N, C-alpha and C positions, 0 to 999 in steps of 0.2 A: 881511283881506288878499285882494286880487284874485288870480285865477289864470287860466291859459289851458290848455286841453287841445289837444295837437297829435298828429297821426298822419302821420309823414313818408311822402311818396310812394314812397320807396325801400324801405319795409317793407310787409308785408301789411296789409290792412285788418282791424284787430282787433275791430271792432264786433260782428260775429257771435259772437265769443268772449266778449263782455261786459267788455272793458277798452279802454283807450287806451294808447298807447306812452309819452307824455310829459305831465307836468304841470309847468308853470312857475308861479312865484309872482311877485308884484310885488317881492318881496325877493330874496334871493340864492340860494335853494335851487331845484334842478331835480330832479325825481323821474322816473326811467326805469323803466318796468314791466319785468317779467321778459322777457328776450330769450332765445330758443331758436334752434336751428339751422333756421330757417324760410326758405323761398324767398318770392317775391312773392305767392304764393297762401296762405301759411301752412302749407304742407306741410313736414314734416321732410325735410332734404336728405340725410342719411346715417344709417346705423346704427352707424357707428364713433364711439366716445366722443370721441377727440381731435378728429376732424373736427367733431363737434357743438360742442365747446367753442370751436374756432376760428371757426365760423360764428356762434355766439352772440355772441362778442366783436366780430366784424365788424358784426353787427346793432346792438350797443351803440354802436359807433363811428358808425354811420349816424344813430342817434337823437341822439347828442350833437352831431354836425355840424349837424343840423337846427336846433338852437338856438344855434349858433355856439360850441360848446364842443368840447373834445377830452379824451382820457384823463387829461391832467394836471389837470383840474378835478374828477375823481371823488374823493370823500372816503370813500365807503362802498360796498361790494359785499355782496350776499347771494347765495350760490351754493347751488343745490339739485342733489343728485346721487342718481340712482337706483342702488341697490345699491353704495353707497360702499365703497371699499376703498383700500389703500395705493397701488396702481398708478394709480388715478384721481386721488388726491391729488397724486401726483408729476406727472401730466400737467397738472393745473390749475396747480400751482406753477411749472412750466416755462413755460407759456403766459402766465401773469400776469407772470412775470419778464421775458419778452420785451417786454412792454408797459411795465411800471412799474419794471423793474430791481430794485434792492434797497430801494426805498421804495414798496411798493404801498399802496393805500388800506386802511382797515380792512376786515375781511371776516368775515362769519359764514358758515360752511359747514354746511349741513344735509343729512344723509343722509335720503332719503325713500323710501317704498315705490313711489310712482308720481308722475308729473306729469300735466299736462292731457291729453296724447295718449299712447297706448301706446308709440309709437316714440321719445318724448323721453327722453333720458338725462341731460340737463343743462339748467339754466336759470340766468340771472344777472339780478339787478336792481341798480340803482345810484342813489345820491344824488350829485349834483354841485353845485358852488358857482360862481356867476357871479363873474367878476373884479371 
Protein backbone atom coordinates (compact mmCIF):
# COMPACT_ATOMS: atom_id res chain seq x y z
CA UNK A 1 0.00 0.00 0.00
CA UNK A 2 1.41 3.38 -1.00
CA UNK A 3 1.71 6.12 1.62
CA UNK A 4 2.59 9.79 1.89
CA UNK A 5 4.27 11.69 4.74
CA UNK A 6 3.00 15.24 5.34
CA UNK A 7 4.13 18.04 7.64
CA UNK A 8 1.66 20.97 7.57
CA UNK A 9 3.04 24.48 7.35
CA UNK A 10 0.75 25.44 10.26
CA UNK A 11 2.62 23.15 12.67
CA UNK A 12 6.25 23.11 13.76
CA UNK A 13 8.82 21.21 11.70
CA UNK A 14 9.12 17.86 13.51
CA UNK A 15 12.12 16.53 11.56
CA UNK A 16 14.65 17.49 14.22
CA UNK A 17 12.55 15.57 16.75
CA UNK A 18 12.56 12.41 14.62
CA UNK A 19 8.96 12.16 13.41
CA UNK A 20 6.40 13.49 10.92
CA UNK A 21 2.92 14.82 11.70
CA UNK A 22 0.80 12.83 9.23
CA UNK A 23 0.94 9.59 7.28
CA UNK A 24 -1.76 8.91 4.72
CA UNK A 25 -2.29 5.69 2.84
CA UNK A 26 -3.67 4.93 -0.59
CA UNK A 27 -6.54 3.41 1.39
CA UNK A 28 -8.85 4.99 3.91
CA UNK A 29 -6.70 5.42 7.02
CA UNK A 30 -4.86 8.59 8.06
CA UNK A 31 -2.45 8.51 11.01
CA UNK A 32 -1.76 11.69 12.99
CA UNK A 33 1.34 11.71 15.19
CA UNK A 34 1.21 12.86 18.79
CA UNK A 35 0.18 16.50 18.97
CA UNK A 36 1.12 18.56 21.99
CA UNK A 37 0.71 22.18 23.02
CA UNK A 38 3.35 23.43 20.60
CA UNK A 39 3.78 26.71 18.82
CA UNK A 40 5.25 27.10 15.34
CA UNK A 41 8.77 26.40 16.61
CA UNK A 42 7.84 23.31 18.63
CA UNK A 43 7.99 25.05 22.01
CA UNK A 44 5.36 24.24 24.66
CA UNK A 45 2.90 27.14 24.81
CA UNK A 46 1.65 26.92 28.42
CA UNK A 47 2.31 25.25 31.75
CA UNK A 48 -1.45 24.95 32.41
CA UNK A 49 -2.86 21.44 31.80
CA UNK A 50 -6.22 22.55 30.34
CA UNK A 51 -4.51 25.04 28.02
CA UNK A 52 -2.16 22.28 26.87
CA UNK A 53 -5.09 20.00 26.06
CA UNK A 54 -6.84 22.80 24.15
CA UNK A 55 -3.72 23.64 22.10
CA UNK A 56 -3.00 19.97 21.44
CA UNK A 57 -6.53 19.50 20.07
CA UNK A 58 -6.16 22.69 18.00
CA UNK A 59 -2.96 21.26 16.53
CA UNK A 60 -4.79 18.00 15.81
CA UNK A 61 -7.45 20.04 13.97
CA UNK A 62 -4.69 21.70 11.89
CA UNK A 63 -3.20 18.32 10.97
CA UNK A 64 -6.60 16.91 9.98
CA UNK A 65 -7.42 19.99 7.88
CA UNK A 66 -4.14 19.58 6.00
CA UNK A 67 -5.51 16.33 4.51
CA UNK A 68 -9.07 17.59 4.05
CA UNK A 69 -10.54 16.01 7.18
CA UNK A 70 -12.09 17.24 10.40
CA UNK A 71 -12.79 15.86 13.86
CA UNK A 72 -15.83 13.92 12.61
CA UNK A 73 -13.50 11.57 10.71
CA UNK A 74 -11.44 10.59 13.79
CA UNK A 75 -12.08 7.01 14.91
CA UNK A 76 -9.36 6.59 17.53
CA UNK A 77 -7.46 8.76 19.98
CA UNK A 78 -4.56 7.87 22.22
CA UNK A 79 -3.97 10.37 25.00
CA UNK A 80 -0.90 10.57 27.20
CA UNK A 81 -1.06 12.41 30.53
CA UNK A 82 1.80 13.20 32.90
CA UNK A 83 0.82 12.60 36.55
CA UNK A 84 -2.70 11.50 35.64
CA UNK A 85 -5.43 12.20 38.19
CA UNK A 86 -9.22 12.59 38.36
CA UNK A 87 -9.13 16.35 37.75
CA UNK A 88 -7.13 15.89 34.54
CA UNK A 89 -9.53 13.15 33.41
CA UNK A 90 -12.46 15.55 33.96
CA UNK A 91 -10.69 18.25 31.93
CA UNK A 92 -10.06 15.88 29.04
CA UNK A 93 -13.64 14.58 29.16
CA UNK A 94 -15.03 18.12 29.07
CA UNK A 95 -12.83 19.27 26.18
CA UNK A 96 -13.38 16.10 24.15
CA UNK A 97 -17.11 16.48 24.80
CA UNK A 98 -17.03 20.02 23.39
CA UNK A 99 -15.73 18.58 20.12
CA UNK A 100 -17.44 15.20 19.78
CA UNK A 101 -20.43 15.53 22.10
CA UNK A 102 -21.80 12.25 23.41
CA UNK A 103 -20.21 10.20 20.60
CA UNK A 104 -16.44 10.59 20.92
CA UNK A 105 -14.05 8.29 19.07
CA UNK A 106 -12.48 5.33 20.78
CA UNK A 107 -9.77 6.42 23.18
CA UNK A 108 -6.95 4.87 25.12
CA UNK A 109 -5.70 7.04 27.97
CA UNK A 110 -2.21 6.40 29.28
CA UNK A 111 -0.78 7.89 32.44
CA UNK A 112 2.95 8.41 31.89
CA UNK A 113 5.91 9.54 33.97
CA UNK A 114 7.11 11.99 31.30
CA UNK A 115 6.74 12.99 27.66
CA UNK A 116 9.31 14.16 25.09
CA UNK A 117 9.92 17.57 26.71
CA UNK A 118 9.92 18.39 30.43
CA UNK A 119 7.14 21.01 30.04
CA UNK A 120 4.75 18.66 28.21
CA UNK A 121 1.80 17.49 30.31
CA UNK A 122 -0.44 16.11 27.53
CA UNK A 123 -0.18 14.58 24.08
CA UNK A 124 -2.76 13.10 21.71
CA UNK A 125 -2.43 11.05 18.53
CA UNK A 126 -5.23 9.98 16.23
CA UNK A 127 -6.39 7.68 13.48
CA UNK A 128 -8.92 9.10 11.03
CA UNK A 129 -10.81 7.57 8.13
CA UNK A 130 -11.27 9.17 4.72
CA UNK A 131 -14.89 9.38 3.54
